[in-house]
C-alpha positions in Angstrom: -16.9 -8.3 46.7 -18.7 -9.7 49.1 -20.4 -12.8 48.6 -23.8 -13.4 49.3 -26.5 -16.2 49.0 -28.6 -16.1 46.3 -31.9 -16.4 47.6 -34.3 -15.1 44.9 -34.4 -13.3 41.3 -33.3 -10.0 42.3 -29.7 -11.7 43.8 -29.7 -13.6 41.0 -29.8 -11.2 38.4 -27.1 -8.7 40.6 -25.2 -11.7 40.6 -24.9 -12.4 37.0 -24.1 -8.4 36.6 -21.5 -8.6 38.8 -19.8 -11.7 37.2 -20.4 -10.3 33.9 -17.6 -8.5 33.3 -14.8 -11.4 34.1 -16.2 -13.3 31.2 -14.6 -10.8 29.0 -11.6 -10.3 31.1 -10.8 -13.6 33.4 -9.1 -13.0 36.4 -6.1 -14.5 37.4 -6.9 -18.0 39.7 -6.2 -17.4 43.1 -6.3 -13.8 43.4 -9.2 -11.8 45.2 -11.1 -11.2 42.0 -10.4 -15.0 40.9 -11.8 -16.0 44.1 -14.8 -13.9 44.2 -15.7 -15.0 40.3 -15.2 -18.5 41.3 -17.2 -18.1 44.9 -19.9 -16.3 42.8 -20.2 -18.8 39.9 -20.8 -21.7 42.4 -23.3 -19.5 44.0 -24.9 -19.0 40.9 -24.9 -22.7 39.5 -26.0 -23.8 42.8 -29.1 -21.4 42.7 -29.8 -22.3 38.8 -29.7 -26.0 39.8 -32.5 -25.4 42.3 -34.9 -22.7 40.5 -34.3 -24.1 37.3 -34.2 -27.9 37.4 -33.8 -30.4 34.3 -36.2 -33.2 34.6 -35.0 -36.6 32.8 
């Protein structure tokens, strides 16, 4: 389970696919899977904020 920066649409789609199973069966916090899930969600959130900004 490698965590890599999300730099483009292909990376973004791959990241979403990688975390998708964890929404059905959320991993235990602090476990290797839990750390991966949290790290990927942070990267996905940052990519979304930069790529799809909400202007108010």
